Short mmCIF file of the C-alpha atoms (twelve columns), coordinates in Angstrom:
data_MODEL
# 
_entry.id   MODEL 
# 
loop_
_atom_site.group_PDB 
_atom_site.id 
_atom_site.type_symbol 
_atom_site.label_atom_id 
_atom_site.label_alt_id 
_atom_site.label_comp_id 
_atom_site.label_asym_id 
_atom_site.label_seq_id 
_atom_site.Cartn_x 
_atom_site.Cartn_y 
_atom_site.Cartn_z 
_atom_site.pdbx_PDB_model_num 
ATOM 1  C CA . MET A 1  155.172 112.496 189.864 1 
ATOM 2  C CA . LYS A 2  157.219 110.308 187.886 1 
ATOM 3  C CA . ARG A 3  161.113 109.725 188.607 1 
ATOM 4  C CA . SER A 4  163.765 112.156 187.055 1 
ATOM 5  C CA . LYS A 5  166.879 113.751 187.200 1 
ATOM 6  C CA . MET A 6  167.138 115.760 189.889 1 
ATOM 7  C CA . SER A 7  168.345 119.684 189.894 1 
ATOM 8  C CA . ASN A 8  169.317 121.403 193.587 1 
ATOM 9  C CA . VAL A 9  167.370 124.534 193.716 1 
ATOM 10 C CA . THR A 10 167.853 126.900 196.781 1 
ATOM 11 C CA . VAL A 11 164.519 128.979 197.588 1 
ATOM 12 C CA . SER A 12 164.149 131.604 200.956 1 
ATOM 13 C CA . LEU A 13 160.755 130.852 202.679 1 
ATOM 14 C CA . PRO A 14 159.044 132.857 205.456 1 
ATOM 15 C CA . THR A 15 159.885 130.863 208.641 1 
ATOM 16 C CA . GLU A 16 156.667 130.419 209.389 1 
ATOM 17 C CA . LEU A 17 155.751 128.682 206.260 1 
ATOM 18 C CA . SER A 18 159.098 126.410 206.645 1 
ATOM 19 C CA . SER A 19 158.148 125.642 209.938 1 
ATOM 20 C CA . GLU A 20 154.699 124.034 208.567 1 
ATOM 21 C CA . MET A 21 155.933 122.925 205.799 1 
ATOM 22 C CA . ARG A 22 158.541 120.859 208.160 1 
ATOM 23 C CA . ILE A 23 155.542 119.433 210.132 1 
ATOM 24 C CA . PHE A 24 153.546 118.120 207.032 1 
ATOM 25 C CA . ALA A 25 156.726 116.752 204.790 1 
ATOM 26 C CA . GLY A 26 159.063 116.235 207.645 1 
ATOM 27 C CA . THR A 27 163.247 116.330 207.657 1 
ATOM 28 C CA . ARG A 28 163.426 113.909 205.260 1 
ATOM 29 C CA . GLY A 29 160.561 114.492 202.868 1 
ATOM 30 C CA . ILE A 30 161.150 118.016 202.000 1 
ATOM 31 C CA . SER A 31 162.243 117.621 198.346 1 
ATOM 32 C CA . ARG A 32 159.350 115.438 197.678 1 
ATOM 33 C CA . PHE A 33 156.967 118.065 199.373 1 
ATOM 34 C CA . VAL A 34 158.324 120.938 197.486 1 
ATOM 35 C CA . ALA A 35 158.173 119.105 194.497 1 
ATOM 36 C CA . LEU A 36 154.694 117.885 194.565 1 
ATOM 37 C CA . ALA A 37 153.606 121.630 195.461 1 
ATOM 38 C CA . VAL A 38 155.288 123.244 192.697 1 
ATOM 39 C CA . GLU A 39 154.111 120.430 190.533 1 
ATOM 40 C CA . ARG A 40 150.805 121.163 191.475 1 
ATOM 41 C CA . MET A 41 150.677 124.544 191.032 1 
ATOM 42 C CA . ILE A 42 152.295 124.148 187.481 1 
ATOM 43 C CA . THR A 43 149.115 122.095 186.671 1 
ATOM 44 C CA . GLU A 44 146.712 124.670 188.024 1 
ATOM 45 C CA . GLU A 45 148.482 127.686 186.594 1 
ATOM 46 C CA . LYS A 46 148.537 125.591 182.750 1 
ATOM 47 C CA . THR A 47 144.595 124.482 183.340 1 
ATOM 48 C CA . ALA A 48 144.257 128.318 184.077 1 
ATOM 49 C CA . LEU A 49 146.003 129.062 181.202 1 
ATOM 50 C CA . GLY A 50 143.889 126.550 178.410 1 
ATOM 51 C CA . ARG A 51 140.963 128.118 179.857 1 
ATOM 52 C CA . ASP A 52 141.948 131.629 179.411 1 
ATOM 53 C CA . TYR A 53 143.403 130.611 175.785 1 
ATOM 54 C CA . GLU A 54 139.696 129.012 175.072 1 
ATOM 55 C CA . LYS A 55 138.110 132.106 176.618 1 
ATOM 56 C CA . ALA A 56 139.848 134.146 174.305 1 
ATOM 57 C CA . SER A 57 139.338 132.083 171.174 1 
ATOM 58 C CA . LYS A 58 135.463 132.816 171.542 1 
ATOM 59 C CA . ASP A 59 136.293 136.557 171.858 1 
ATOM 60 C CA . LYS A 60 134.508 138.361 168.564 1 
ATOM 61 C CA . ASP A 61 135.879 141.401 169.254 1 
ATOM 62 C CA . ARG A 62 139.650 139.914 169.389 1 
ATOM 63 C CA . ILE A 63 139.088 137.731 166.462 1 
ATOM 64 C CA . ARG A 64 137.828 140.756 164.880 1 
ATOM 65 C CA . LEU A 65 141.057 142.632 165.881 1 
ATOM 66 C CA . ILE A 66 143.118 139.653 164.846 1 
ATOM 67 C CA . GLU A 67 141.896 139.543 161.463 1 
ATOM 68 C CA . GLU A 68 142.634 143.033 160.407 1 
ATOM 69 C CA . TRP A 69 145.981 143.026 161.596 1 
ATOM 70 C CA . GLU A 70 146.607 139.590 159.544 1 
ATOM 71 C CA . ALA A 71 145.234 141.804 156.653 1 
ATOM 72 C CA . ILE A 72 147.557 143.745 156.642 1 
ATOM 73 C CA . ASP A 73 150.626 144.068 153.976 1 
ATOM 74 C CA . PHE A 74 153.559 143.910 156.175 1 
ATOM 75 C CA . VAL A 75 157.284 144.795 153.888 1 
ATOM 76 C CA . ASP A 76 159.089 141.734 153.432 1 
ATOM 77 C CA . ASN A 77 161.967 142.164 155.258 1 
ATOM 78 C CA . LYS A 78 164.190 139.314 153.687 1 
ATOM 79 C CA . ASP A 79 165.590 141.768 151.157 1 
ATOM 80 C CA . GLU A 80 167.052 144.124 153.579 1 
ATOM 81 C CA . LYS A 81 169.944 141.096 154.721 1 
# 
């Protein structure tokens, strides 16, 4: 995790989760602990999204449907302005 400007965020956590977090993070390490947890989750979500995109890009039915829609001649809305 690179060092950058910080932003204060207020969150609510279930009491049990908050207590467990304090055990692992300590009272002075909560911000870093939460930042690392959020960073890890974002990385996992991006990875999953990338896998889903890759899978969708190989879906022949989806590709065919996109090609059908691209073939439709839409009215140019520039003249309506």
